[in-house]
N, C-alpha and C positions, 0 to 999 in steps of 0.2 A: 504494499499500502503507499512505502514510501515516497515511488513514483506519482502517486495519486493527489500528496497531498504536495508534493513541488509543482503542481501542475495548478491545485486551486490556487496555493500561493502566490504562481506567475500571471492569474487571470488578476485575480485580488489586483494582484502592484497595476496591471497595464489601466484596469480600471480607475485605482488613482489618479496614474501616469493621466491621463487621459481630462479627468475630472481639472489634473493640477493648469495643463497644456489650455482649454475652453477657459478658465478662471483669470489663468495671463493672457487671452487674447481676446478678454472679454466680447465673447459672440454676444452679439442682444438677444436673440432668442434662446438661449440654452442660461445667459446667466441670470439674465432680465423679463420674464417673460407673459410680467402682466401688462406693458401696451396692448398687447394681441388678443387682452381678454378681460377687455373694459364695460362693452357691451355685448349685451344677451342674442347670440342671434346664429348660425348656425358657421362662420366664421370662426368665434370663439368656442364654440365646441368641437368642432374639425379639430384649431390647433390644439387644444385641450387634449382631445382623445392622444391624436399624433402624436406631443411631444411624450405623454405616458409610456407610449409604445416605444418610441425610440430608448426611452427609459435603457433597456436592457442593452443598449449598447453607448447612447451617449447621456452624459453629465447633467441629465435634469432636474429645472428645480420641483420635485414633482410635491411636493406639499405645497408650495403657492399654489401652483396648477389646481389641483383638490381644493381646496378654497376657495379657489375664482369658482368654480363650478359648484359651489355649494353656493354662494352672494349669486351668481347671475342664473344657475337655474333652479336654487329651489333646496331643499332635503335629497329630493325624493329624484330628482332629473339630476341633481350635481355627482349622487349615489350611483345611476345608473353609469353615467359618462365617464367618473372614475373607476367604475367598476368593470367597464367595457377596455378603458389604455389601457389599466396595472391587470386584468386576463391577459389582456392581447398581447401586453409585454414578457409575461411570464411563458407564453404560448411561441413566439416568436423565439426566444429567447432557448427553448425546447427545442422548435423546429431545426436553433442555430447547432445545437449536441448532438441530432438526429446525422447529419450532412456530417460532421467531425468529428464524429462516431471509425470512419474507418483509421482518421489520420493517428486519432485513439491508440487504435489496434498497434500505432507501427512505435508510440512511446511504451507501451506497458505488456508484463508479459501475461498469458495469457492468465494465467493464476492470480497474475491481479488482478485482472478485467471481472476474472471469475466476482473475488470475494469483494468486490465494488460493487459488482452485481444484483449481489446477493443482499449485501447493504442498505441499496437503494430502492431495491424492491421489498427493502422491510419498512423503510424510513423516508423513500423518496418525495411522497405528499406529506409524511410531519414536516420534514427539514421544508418542501417548501410553503406548508400555510405556514409554517411559524416564522419565515426570514420574507414572509413579501416583502412588510413595511421597514426594513436593515438598510439602509443605501447599499447594495456593493454586494454583498451577500444574497441578495437578491438574483442581481442579473445571474450570479458564477452560479448559484444553485439549484436554478430551473438552464443554464448551459452544463452542466453538468446532468445532469438526471434527463436528459435528450441525449446521451451513450449510454442510457441504460437502459433496458426490458420495460421497462416503467411503460405503459398503455400510455394513450394520448386521454381515454379516459379517463382516466384517472388525475391525471395532468392536469386535467379541466375544471373539474372539480375541486384539486388542493388550492390550484389556483383562483377561481373564483369563490372559494372560503378565505383565503389567505388573506385575500382582496377586500373584502364585504368589510371585514370593521375600520381600516384607513378612511376606506369610502363613502364611507356612511357616518364617522365622527370626524373628520377633516367638513364636510359637505354640513354638516348642523353649524363647523366654526364657522366657516364660510358666510351661510344664512343669519348667524345670529350677529356679522360684522364684527368679532372679537377680534380682537389685539393681538401681540405677537406671544406676550405673556399665554394667553389661553389657547393658542398657538400650541406652545410649544406640551403647554398639558396636557392636549390632547395626543401629541406625539406619546408622552408616556401614558397617556392610556392603550394605544395604538399595544409597547412593547408589552403594558401588563396580560395585553389581552393575550398576544401571540404566545406569550410563556404561558397562562392559561392552555391556551389548547395544544404547548406540547405535555403538560404535565397530565391531562386528557388520553394525549397519545400512549403517553408511555402505561397509561394505565387500564388501559384499554387493547395493546400489543398485542398480550396475551390470551383474550376472549378473543381474538379476529386471528392469532395463529391458530389455536386453535379449531376454530370453524374450517382455516385454510385445507389442514390437513385434514379432514373428513375425506 
């Protein structure tokens, strides 16, 4: 598994470096997308969802985008738009991992690949759920999950389950026209919810394993 951890660390380093480069270049749409998210309409919805999907490869400030969705489209509309964008990013990352599976086979041994595949089949869905609100890790986990035998259906369910809490809470924040402090508190609440999913997953995993073995 050593090579897998090296690849995982390399991906995290790549996304971090990309973030630093974008910040240094001050790319307007990526550093401050609010000018494109000031008026309710098709343009704002398209830009918002597009940015969230692109977040799998680009350092998009997803929290302001989700808050803007709530401010412009209300709790229900903002939640649905953010859910669409965040879920779409997860599936795009999973698809990238699927395409890169052959490259990975050349970098790791068959034994390492089998062990990692067993681990991802067991914990892949839970890992996707709990890391959806976490920058860098969210993108890395979905791409790595795509290299495993985890199916598209289970990945979609995990992506939606993990994306729903932040989408809803940030939409509520935006709809309430909250300030930065409240947004930070909501982010903390999202992380706590992710931890809750992890605990539930650990508790239910033995039961699910027994069902699958039947």
